[in-house]
N, CA, C and O atoms as a CHARMM CRD file, in Angstrom:
* protein
*
  196
    1    1 MET  N     94.32900  46.17700  70.61500 PROA 1      0.00000
    2    1 MET  CA    95.62200  45.54400  70.86900 PROA 1      0.00000
    3    1 MET  C     96.73200  46.24600  70.06900 PROA 1      0.00000
    4    1 MET  O     97.83500  46.46700  70.57100 PROA 1      0.00000
    5    2 ALA  N     96.41400  46.58600  68.82600 PROA 2      0.00000
    6    2 ALA  CA    97.42600  47.20000  67.96300 PROA 2      0.00000
    7    2 ALA  C     97.86400  48.55200  68.52400 PROA 2      0.00000
    8    2 ALA  O     99.05000  48.88200  68.51900 PROA 2      0.00000
    9    3 SER  N     96.88800  49.33400  69.00900 PROA 3      0.00000
   10    3 SER  CA    97.22100  50.65400  69.53400 PROA 3      0.00000
   11    3 SER  C     98.08100  50.52400  70.78900 PROA 3      0.00000
   12    3 SER  O     98.95400  51.35500  71.03900 PROA 3      0.00000
   13    4 GLU  N     97.83200  49.48200  71.57300 PROA 4      0.00000
   14    4 GLU  CA    98.61800  49.27900  72.79100 PROA 4      0.00000
   15    4 GLU  C    100.08500  49.01900  72.43300 PROA 4      0.00000
   16    4 GLU  O    100.99400  49.57200  73.05300 PROA 4      0.00000
   17    5 GLY  N    100.29800  48.17000  71.42500 PROA 5      0.00000
   18    5 GLY  CA   101.66000  47.88600  70.97700 PROA 5      0.00000
   19    5 GLY  C    102.32800  49.13900  70.43500 PROA 5      0.00000
   20    5 GLY  O    103.51300  49.36900  70.67400 PROA 5      0.00000
   21    6 GLY  N    101.56900  49.95000  69.70400 PROA 6      0.00000
   22    6 GLY  CA   102.11500  51.17900  69.14500 PROA 6      0.00000
   23    6 GLY  C    102.56400  52.13800  70.22700 PROA 6      0.00000
   24    6 GLY  O    103.62100  52.76000  70.11700 PROA 6      0.00000
   25    7 SER  N    101.75400  52.26000  71.28000 PROA 7      0.00000
   26    7 SER  CA   102.12200  53.17900  72.35300 PROA 7      0.00000
   27    7 SER  C    103.36500  52.67300  73.07700 PROA 7      0.00000
   28    7 SER  O    104.17000  53.46500  73.56700 PROA 7      0.00000
   29    8 ARG  N    103.51800  51.36000  73.14100 PROA 8      0.00000
   30    8 ARG  CA   104.70700  50.80900  73.78800 PROA 8      0.00000
   31    8 ARG  C    105.95700  51.18200  72.99400 PROA 8      0.00000
   32    8 ARG  O    106.98900  51.53400  73.56700 PROA 8      0.00000
   33    9 VAL  N    105.85100  51.10000  71.68400 PROA 9      0.00000
   34    9 VAL  CA   106.98000  51.47400  70.82400 PROA 9      0.00000
   35    9 VAL  C    107.29200  52.95900  71.01900 PROA 9      0.00000
   36    9 VAL  O    108.45700  53.35200  71.08100 PROA 9      0.00000
   37   10 GLY  N    106.24200  53.78000  71.11300 PROA 10     0.00000
   38   10 GLY  CA   106.43300  55.21200  71.32700 PROA 10     0.00000
   39   10 GLY  C    107.14500  55.48300  72.63700 PROA 10     0.00000
   40   10 GLY  O    108.03100  56.33500  72.70900 PROA 10     0.00000
   41   11 ILE  N    106.75200  54.75200  73.67700 PROA 11     0.00000
   42   11 ILE  CA   107.38400  54.93500  74.98900 PROA 11     0.00000
   43   11 ILE  C    108.85700  54.54200  74.91000 PROA 11     0.00000
   44   11 ILE  O    109.71900  55.21700  75.47200 PROA 11     0.00000
   45   12 ARG  N    109.13700  53.44700  74.20900 PROA 12     0.00000
   46   12 ARG  CA   110.53400  53.01100  74.07100 PROA 12     0.00000
   47   12 ARG  C    111.34800  54.06200  73.34000 PROA 12     0.00000
   48   12 ARG  O    112.47100  54.37600  73.73600 PROA 12     0.00000
   49   13 LEU  N    110.78100  54.60300  72.27300 PROA 13     0.00000
   50   13 LEU  CA   111.45800  55.65300  71.50500 PROA 13     0.00000
   51   13 LEU  C    111.72700  56.85700  72.39700 PROA 13     0.00000
   52   13 LEU  O    112.81800  57.42700  72.38800 PROA 13     0.00000
   53   14 PHE  N    110.71000  57.23300  73.16800 PROA 14     0.00000
   54   14 PHE  CA   110.79500  58.38600  74.06100 PROA 14     0.00000
   55   14 PHE  C    111.92900  58.20200  75.06600 PROA 14     0.00000
   56   14 PHE  O    112.75500  59.09400  75.25800 PROA 14     0.00000
   57   15 TYR  N    111.95500  57.01200  75.71500 PROA 15     0.00000
   58   15 TYR  CA   113.00800  56.74300  76.69500 PROA 15     0.00000
   59   15 TYR  C    114.38000  56.71100  76.02300 PROA 15     0.00000
   60   15 TYR  O    115.36800  57.18400  76.58600 PROA 15     0.00000
   61   16 GLY  N    114.42900  56.14700  74.81300 PROA 16     0.00000
   62   16 GLY  CA   115.69200  56.10000  74.08300 PROA 16     0.00000
   63   16 GLY  C    116.23100  57.49500  73.81900 PROA 16     0.00000
   64   16 GLY  O    117.42700  57.75100  73.96400 PROA 16     0.00000
   65   17 LEU  N    115.33200  58.39800  73.42900 PROA 17     0.00000
   66   17 LEU  CA   115.73400  59.78000  73.16100 PROA 17     0.00000
   67   17 LEU  C    116.25200  60.44200  74.43100 PROA 17     0.00000
   68   17 LEU  O    117.28400  61.11200  74.41200 PROA 17     0.00000
   69   18 ILE  N    115.53100  60.25400  75.53200 PROA 18     0.00000
   70   18 ILE  CA   115.94100  60.86700  76.80400 PROA 18     0.00000
   71   18 ILE  C    117.31400  60.34700  77.21800 PROA 18     0.00000
   72   18 ILE  O    118.18800  61.12000  77.61000 PROA 18     0.00000
   73   19 ILE  N    117.49700  59.01400  77.12600 PROA 19     0.00000
   74   19 ILE  CA   118.76500  58.41300  77.54800 PROA 19     0.00000
   75   19 ILE  C    119.91400  58.91800  76.68400 PROA 19     0.00000
   76   19 ILE  O    120.97900  59.26100  77.19800 PROA 19     0.00000
   77   20 SER  N    119.69800  58.96300  75.36700 PROA 20     0.00000
   78   20 SER  CA   120.77000  59.42600  74.48000 PROA 20     0.00000
   79   20 SER  C    121.06000  60.90100  74.72800 PROA 20     0.00000
   80   20 SER  O    122.21600  61.32100  74.67700 PROA 20     0.00000
   81   21 TRP  N    120.01100  61.69700  75.00100 PROA 21     0.00000
   82   21 TRP  CA   120.21200  63.12400  75.26900 PROA 21     0.00000
   83   21 TRP  C    120.99700  63.31200  76.55900 PROA 21     0.00000
   84   21 TRP  O    121.91500  64.13000  76.62300 PROA 21     0.00000
   85   22 LEU  N    120.62900  62.54200  77.59600 PROA 22     0.00000
   86   22 LEU  CA   121.34700  62.64100  78.86900 PROA 22     0.00000
   87   22 LEU  C    122.80500  62.23500  78.68000 PROA 22     0.00000
   88   22 LEU  O    123.71400  62.88400  79.20000 PROA 22     0.00000
   89   23 GLY  N    123.01600  61.15700  77.93200 PROA 23     0.00000
   90   23 GLY  CA   124.38100  60.69800  77.68400 PROA 23     0.00000
   91   23 GLY  C    125.19700  61.75500  76.96300 PROA 23     0.00000
   92   23 GLY  O    126.35900  61.99300  77.29200 PROA 23     0.00000
   93   24 TRP  N    124.57000  62.39300  75.96700 PROA 24     0.00000
   94   24 TRP  CA   125.25200  63.43200  75.18700 PROA 24     0.00000
   95   24 TRP  C    125.59100  64.61800  76.07700 PROA 24     0.00000
   96   24 TRP  O    126.71600  65.11700  76.03500 PROA 24     0.00000
   97   25 THR  N    124.62600  65.08500  76.89300 PROA 25     0.00000
   98   25 THR  CA   124.87500  66.23700  77.76300 PROA 25     0.00000
   99   25 THR  C    125.98900  65.91700  78.74400 PROA 25     0.00000
  100   25 THR  O    126.86200  66.74700  78.99600 PROA 25     0.00000
  101   26 TYR  N    125.95600  64.69600  79.30400 PROA 26     0.00000
  102   26 TYR  CA   126.98100  64.29000  80.26500 PROA 26     0.00000
  103   26 TYR  C    128.36600  64.32400  79.61000 PROA 26     0.00000
  104   26 TYR  O    129.33000  64.81100  80.19900 PROA 26     0.00000
  105   27 THR  N    128.44800  63.79500  78.37500 PROA 27     0.00000
  106   27 THR  CA   129.72600  63.77500  77.65100 PROA 27     0.00000
  107   27 THR  C    130.23800  65.19200  77.44100 PROA 27     0.00000
  108   27 THR  O    131.41700  65.47100  77.65600 PROA 27     0.00000
  109   28 VAL  N    129.34700  66.08500  77.02000 PROA 28     0.00000
  110   28 VAL  CA   129.73900  67.47700  76.77300 PROA 28     0.00000
  111   28 VAL  C    130.19200  68.12700  78.07600 PROA 28     0.00000
  112   28 VAL  O    131.19000  68.84700  78.09400 PROA 28     0.00000
  113   29 ASP  N    129.46400  67.87700  79.17000 PROA 29     0.00000
  114   29 ASP  CA   129.82500  68.44800  80.47100 PROA 29     0.00000
  115   29 ASP  C    131.21600  67.98800  80.88700 PROA 29     0.00000
  116   29 ASP  O    132.04000  68.79700  81.31300 PROA 29     0.00000
  117   30 VAL  N    131.47500  66.69100  80.76400 PROA 30     0.00000
  118   30 VAL  CA   132.77800  66.14700  81.14900 PROA 30     0.00000
  119   30 VAL  C    133.87800  66.77900  80.30200 PROA 30     0.00000
  120   30 VAL  O    134.93900  67.13300  80.81500 PROA 30     0.00000
  121   31 ALA  N    133.61900  66.91800  78.99700 PROA 31     0.00000
  122   31 ALA  CA   134.61200  67.50100  78.09400 PROA 31     0.00000
  123   31 ALA  C    134.91500  68.94400  78.48900 PROA 31     0.00000
  124   31 ALA  O    136.07900  69.34300  78.53000 PROA 31     0.00000
  125   32 THR  N    133.87400  69.72900  78.78100 PROA 32     0.00000
  126   32 THR  CA   134.09800  71.13700  79.14800 PROA 32     0.00000
  127   32 THR  C    134.81800  71.21600  80.48600 PROA 32     0.00000
  128   32 THR  O    135.70800  72.04700  80.66200 PROA 32     0.00000
  129   33 ASN  N    134.44100  70.35700  81.43200 PROA 33     0.00000
  130   33 ASN  CA   135.09200  70.37900  82.73800 PROA 33     0.00000
  131   33 ASN  C    136.56600  70.02000  82.60400 PROA 33     0.00000
  132   33 ASN  O    137.41000  70.61100  83.27700 PROA 33     0.00000
  133   34 GLN  N    136.88600  69.05300  81.73900 PROA 34     0.00000
  134   34 GLN  CA   138.28400  68.67800  81.52900 PROA 34     0.00000
  135   34 GLN  C    139.04500  69.84600  80.92100 PROA 34     0.00000
  136   34 GLN  O    140.17500  70.12700  81.31900 PROA 34     0.00000
  137   35 ALA  N    138.42800  70.52800  79.95700 PROA 35     0.00000
  138   35 ALA  CA   139.07500  71.67200  79.31600 PROA 35     0.00000
  139   35 ALA  C    139.34600  72.75800  80.35600 PROA 35     0.00000
  140   35 ALA  O    140.42200  73.35600  80.36500 PROA 35     0.00000
  141   36 ARG  N    138.37600  73.01100  81.22700 PROA 36     0.00000
  142   36 ARG  CA   138.55200  74.02100  82.28000 PROA 36     0.00000
  143   36 ARG  C    139.65200  73.59200  83.23100 PROA 36     0.00000
  144   36 ARG  O    140.47700  74.40400  83.65000 PROA 36     0.00000
  145   37 GLY  N    139.65900  72.30800  83.56900 PROA 37     0.00000
  146   37 GLY  CA   140.68500  71.78100  84.47000 PROA 37     0.00000
  147   37 GLY  C    142.07500  71.98700  83.89500 PROA 37     0.00000
  148   37 GLY  O    143.00500  72.32900  84.62500 PROA 37     0.00000
  149   38 VAL  N    142.22300  71.78200  82.58800 PROA 38     0.00000
  150   38 VAL  CA   143.51600  71.98100  81.92700 PROA 38     0.00000
  151   38 VAL  C    143.92300  73.44600  82.04400 PROA 38     0.00000
  152   38 VAL  O    145.08300  73.74500  82.32700 PROA 38     0.00000
  153   39 ASP  N    142.97900  74.36000  81.83000 PROA 39     0.00000
  154   39 ASP  CA   143.27100  75.79600  81.94900 PROA 39     0.00000
  155   39 ASP  C    143.76800  76.11600  83.35500 PROA 39     0.00000
  156   39 ASP  O    144.76100  76.82400  83.52400 PROA 39     0.00000
  157   40 VAL  N    143.08000  75.59700  84.35200 PROA 40     0.00000
  158   40 VAL  CA   143.45500  75.85600  85.74500 PROA 40     0.00000
  159   40 VAL  C    144.85200  75.31200  86.01900 PROA 40     0.00000
  160   40 VAL  O    145.67000  75.98200  86.65000 PROA 40     0.00000
  161   41 MET  N    145.12300  74.09800  85.54600 PROA 41     0.00000
  162   41 MET  CA   146.43200  73.49500  85.77600 PROA 41     0.00000
  163   41 MET  C    147.53100  74.33400  85.12400 PROA 41     0.00000
  164   41 MET  O    148.59600  74.52800  85.71100 PROA 41     0.00000
  165   42 GLU  N    147.27700  74.83000  83.91700 PROA 42     0.00000
  166   42 GLU  CA   148.27600  75.65600  83.22900 PROA 42     0.00000
  167   42 GLU  C    148.53800  76.93800  84.01400 PROA 42     0.00000
  168   42 GLU  O    149.68200  77.37900  84.12200 PROA 42     0.00000
  169   43 LYS  N    147.48700  77.53500  84.55900 PROA 43     0.00000
  170   43 LYS  CA   147.65800  78.76200  85.34200 PROA 43     0.00000
  171   43 LYS  C    148.47800  78.47200  86.59700 PROA 43     0.00000
  172   43 LYS  O    149.35200  79.25200  86.97500 PROA 43     0.00000
  173   44 LEU  N    148.18600  77.34200  87.23500 PROA 44     0.00000
  174   44 LEU  CA   148.93800  76.97600  88.43500 PROA 44     0.00000
  175   44 LEU  C    150.40300  76.74400  88.07900 PROA 44     0.00000
  176   44 LEU  O    151.29600  77.17100  88.81100 PROA 44     0.00000
  177   45 ASP  N    150.65000  76.07100  86.96000 PROA 45     0.00000
  178   45 ASP  CA   152.02600  75.82600  86.52100 PROA 45     0.00000
  179   45 ASP  C    152.75500  77.14700  86.30300 PROA 45     0.00000
  180   45 ASP  O    153.91300  77.29300  86.69600 PROA 45     0.00000
  181   46 ASP  N    152.08200  78.10900  85.67700 PROA 46     0.00000
  182   46 ASP  CA   152.69800  79.41400  85.41700 PROA 46     0.00000
  183   46 ASP  C    153.10500  80.07600  86.73600 PROA 46     0.00000
  184   46 ASP  O    154.17500  80.67700  86.82900 PROA 46     0.00000
  185   47 ARG  N    152.25800  79.96400  87.74000 PROA 47     0.00000
  186   47 ARG  CA   152.55500  80.60500  89.02400 PROA 47     0.00000
  187   47 ARG  C    153.73200  79.91800  89.70700 PROA 47     0.00000
  188   47 ARG  O    154.60500  80.57700  90.27200 PROA 47     0.00000
  189   48 VAL  N    153.74800  78.59400  89.65000 PROA 48     0.00000
  190   48 VAL  CA   154.82200  77.84100  90.31200 PROA 48     0.00000
  191   48 VAL  C    156.16200  78.12500  89.64100 PROA 48     0.00000
  192   48 VAL  O    157.17100  78.31100  90.32100 PROA 48     0.00000
  193   49 VAL  N    156.17500  78.16000  88.31200 PROA 49     0.00000
  194   49 VAL  CA   157.42300  78.38900  87.55900 PROA 49     0.00000
  195   49 VAL  C    157.72600  79.87600  87.49300 PROA 49     0.00000
  196   49 VAL  O    158.73100  80.27600  86.90400 PROA 49     0.00000
């Protein structure tokens, strides 16, 4: 019984790590995409002006 509970905790930890990693990667992706978007907008502004 004890080992079963331990493996459950391990699975929870594992899923927690995956979820936090996915969240972190998503945040970084959004940040980089926003930065790229700003660059593109600035280039477009330069062309228009």
